[in-house]
C-alpha positions as CSV (number, residue, x, y, z in Angstrom):
1,K,31.4,-59.7,107.1
2,K,34.6,-61.8,107.3
3,N,37.6,-60.0,108.9
4,T,40.5,-60.1,106.5
5,E,42.9,-58.0,108.6
6,L,46.1,-59.7,109.6
7,P,47.0,-60.2,113.3
8,D,49.7,-57.8,114.5
9,W,52.2,-60.6,114.9
10,K,51.8,-61.8,111.3
11,K,52.5,-58.3,110.1
12,D,55.6,-58.2,112.2
13,L,56.6,-61.6,110.8
14,Y,56.4,-60.3,107.2
15,W,58.4,-57.2,108.1
16,L,61.0,-59.5,109.8
17,I,61.3,-61.7,106.7
18,F,61.6,-58.5,104.5
19,T,64.4,-57.1,106.8
20,L,66.2,-60.5,106.8
21,I,66.2,-60.7,103.0
22,I,67.8,-57.3,102.7
23,A,70.1,-57.7,105.8
24,I,72.0,-60.6,104.1
25,P,73.4,-58.7,101.1
26,V,74.0,-55.6,103.4
27,V,76.2,-57.6,105.7
28,I,78.1,-59.2,102.7
29,L,78.6,-55.9,100.9
30,N,79.7,-54.1,104.1
31,Y,82.6,-56.5,104.5
32,V,83.3,-57.9,101.1
33,D,84.7,-55.7,98.4
34,V,82.5,-56.8,95.4
35,L,80.5,-55.1,92.6
36,G,83.3,-52.5,92.2
37,I,82.1,-48.9,92.1
38,Y,78.5,-50.0,92.6
39,R,79.1,-51.6,96.0
40,I,78.7,-48.5,98.2
41,P,75.7,-47.0,96.3
42,I,73.8,-50.4,96.5
43,L,74.8,-50.8,100.1
44,F,73.5,-47.3,100.9
45,M,70.3,-47.9,98.9
46,L,69.5,-51.2,100.7
47,A,70.2,-49.8,104.2
48,T,68.1,-46.8,103.4
49,I,65.1,-49.0,102.4
50,V,65.3,-50.9,105.7
51,Q,65.9,-47.8,107.8
52,F,62.8,-46.0,106.6
53,T,60.4,-49.0,106.1
54,A,61.1,-51.7,108.7
55,G,62.7,-49.2,111.0
56,L,60.0,-46.6,110.7
57,T,58.0,-48.2,113.5
58,F,60.7,-47.3,116.0
59,Y,60.8,-43.6,114.9
60,K,57.0,-43.5,115.3
61,G,57.2,-45.0,118.7
62,A,59.9,-42.6,119.7
63,Y,58.0,-39.6,118.4
64,Y,54.8,-40.4,120.4
65,S,56.9,-41.1,123.5
66,L,58.8,-37.9,123.3
67,K,55.6,-36.0,122.5
68,S,54.2,-37.1,125.9
69,F,57.5,-36.1,127.6
70,S,58.5,-39.7,128.4
71,S,61.0,-42.2,127.1
72,N,60.7,-45.9,126.0
73,M,62.7,-48.5,124.2
74,D,61.8,-47.1,120.8
75,V,63.7,-43.9,121.7
76,L,66.8,-45.9,122.5
77,V,66.5,-48.0,119.4
78,S,65.9,-44.9,117.2
79,L,69.1,-43.3,118.6
80,G,71.1,-46.5,117.9
81,I,70.0,-47.1,114.3
82,S,70.2,-43.4,113.5
83,A,73.7,-43.0,114.8
84,A,74.9,-46.0,112.7
85,Y,73.0,-45.1,109.6
86,F,73.6,-41.3,109.4
87,Y,77.3,-41.6,110.3
88,S,77.6,-44.2,107.5
89,A,75.6,-41.9,105.1
90,A,77.9,-39.0,106.0
91,S,80.9,-41.3,105.3
92,V,79.5,-41.9,101.8
93,F,78.7,-38.3,100.9
94,L,80.8,-36.0,103.1
95,F,84.0,-37.7,104.2
96,K,85.7,-41.1,103.9
97,G,85.0,-43.1,107.0
98,E,83.9,-46.5,108.3
99,L,80.5,-47.8,107.1
100,Y,78.1,-49.2,109.7
101,F,75.1,-49.8,107.5
102,D,75.1,-53.4,108.7
103,T,74.8,-52.3,112.3
104,S,71.7,-50.3,111.7
105,V,70.1,-53.0,109.6
106,L,71.0,-55.8,112.1
107,L,69.7,-53.8,115.0
108,I,66.4,-53.4,113.3
109,L,66.3,-57.1,112.5
110,F,67.1,-58.2,116.1
111,I,64.7,-55.8,117.8
112,R,61.9,-56.7,115.4
113,T,62.6,-60.4,116.2
114,G,62.2,-59.6,119.9
115,K,59.0,-57.7,119.3
116,L,57.6,-60.5,117.2
117,L,58.3,-63.1,120.0
118,E,56.8,-60.8,122.6
119,K,53.6,-60.4,120.6
120,I,53.3,-64.2,120.0
121,S,53.7,-64.8,123.7
122,K,51.1,-62.2,124.6
123,Q,48.7,-63.7,122.1
124,K,49.2,-67.2,123.5
125,A,48.6,-65.9,127.0
126,S,45.5,-64.1,125.9
127,S,44.2,-67.2,124.2
128,S,44.8,-69.3,127.3
129,L,42.9,-66.7,129.5
130,K,40.0,-66.8,127.0
131,S,39.9,-70.6,127.2
132,L,40.0,-70.4,131.0
133,F,37.0,-68.0,131.0
134,K,35.1,-70.3,128.7
135,L,35.6,-73.2,131.2
136,Q,34.2,-71.1,134.0
137,P,30.6,-72.1,134.9
138,N,27.8,-69.6,134.3
139,K,25.9,-70.2,137.5
140,A,26.8,-70.2,141.2
141,N,24.9,-71.4,144.3
142,L,24.8,-68.4,146.7
143,L,24.3,-69.3,150.4
144,E,21.9,-66.7,151.9
145,H,22.0,-65.5,155.5
146,D,18.9,-67.5,156.3
147,G,20.5,-70.7,155.1
148,T,18.6,-70.9,151.8
149,I,20.5,-71.4,148.5
150,K,19.9,-69.1,145.5
151,E,21.2,-69.8,142.1
152,I,22.8,-66.7,140.5
153,D,24.9,-65.8,137.5
154,T,28.7,-66.1,138.1
155,S,29.1,-62.5,137.0
156,D,26.8,-61.4,139.9
157,V,29.1,-62.9,142.5
158,K,30.5,-60.2,144.8
159,P,33.4,-60.2,147.3
160,G,32.2,-61.6,150.6
161,D,29.5,-63.8,149.1
162,I,29.4,-67.4,150.4
163,L,29.0,-70.0,147.7
164,L,28.1,-73.7,148.0
165,V,30.1,-76.0,145.7
166,K,28.8,-79.5,145.6
167,K,30.8,-82.6,144.7
168,G,31.5,-82.8,141.0
169,D,30.7,-79.1,140.4
170,K,33.1,-76.6,139.0
171,I,34.2,-73.9,141.4
172,P,32.6,-70.7,139.9
173,V,35.1,-68.1,141.0
174,D,38.4,-67.7,142.8
175,G,38.0,-67.8,146.5
176,I,38.8,-69.2,150.0
177,I,37.3,-72.3,151.6
178,I,35.6,-71.3,154.8
179,S,34.0,-74.6,155.5
180,G,34.6,-78.2,154.4
181,Q,37.4,-80.5,153.4
182,T,37.7,-81.8,149.8
183,Q,39.9,-82.6,146.9
184,V,40.1,-80.2,143.9
185,D,41.0,-81.2,140.3
186,E,43.4,-78.4,139.2
187,S,44.7,-80.2,136.1
188,M,43.3,-77.4,133.8
189,L,45.7,-75.0,135.5
190,T,48.7,-77.1,136.5
191,G,48.4,-80.2,134.2
192,E,48.7,-82.4,137.4
193,P,46.1,-85.1,137.2
194,V,46.0,-85.9,140.9
195,P,43.4,-83.9,142.9
196,V,44.8,-81.5,145.5
197,E,43.7,-81.7,149.1
198,K,41.9,-78.5,150.2
199,G,40.5,-77.4,153.6
200,E,39.4,-74.4,155.5
201,G,41.6,-71.4,154.6
202,S,42.8,-73.0,151.3
203,A,42.6,-70.9,148.1
204,V,40.7,-72.3,145.2
205,S,40.6,-71.2,141.6
206,G,37.5,-70.7,139.3
207,A,36.8,-73.4,136.8
208,T,38.6,-76.1,138.8
209,I,36.5,-79.1,139.8
210,N,35.4,-80.1,143.3
211,K,36.1,-83.9,143.5
212,G,35.3,-84.4,147.2
213,Q,32.7,-83.2,149.6
214,A,30.6,-80.0,149.4
215,I,32.4,-76.9,150.5
216,N,31.6,-73.2,151.2
């Protein structure tokens, strides 16, 4: 069955666009005296929509954080947008004061932008790691205590195992060279096309390629 669920970052992108569309008239109405008697009611309505739709995620995050007797960024954001929104709402219904609806809406817009960029960065990092794991060889040559070589699955390699990596082979796992001198192609990690000199005590990374002599 085809998965039709949207990635998290795309959902955040749609919420960001939604917030931006409403934020523009909110900022204009907050500072420009237009629409006459309808200005403040429309401003209040638009700010309320953003506060309890796009801003709801911060209230949920703050609720679960406080429920576990801890604090996170959602708590701080919730305090900030609530102070601006509810003071402005009180200025509309209870007393005549300054309106800060634009502050609450813009805070939601800016924080959502940051969260979107963070999720995109995490997804890219995750995709890079998955690609790296795909490059990793499935088999490794284990050097036994009696000098024989046994082919095993890379997943079965344990700390302390001694592996033989021949010329042209991919290094199966991260490790330290204990014997041999070689050159290792690390372009898949660094982008540098020139192989790096490696000797005893040098660290090597899984999925890089041994371009020189055999090493253990």
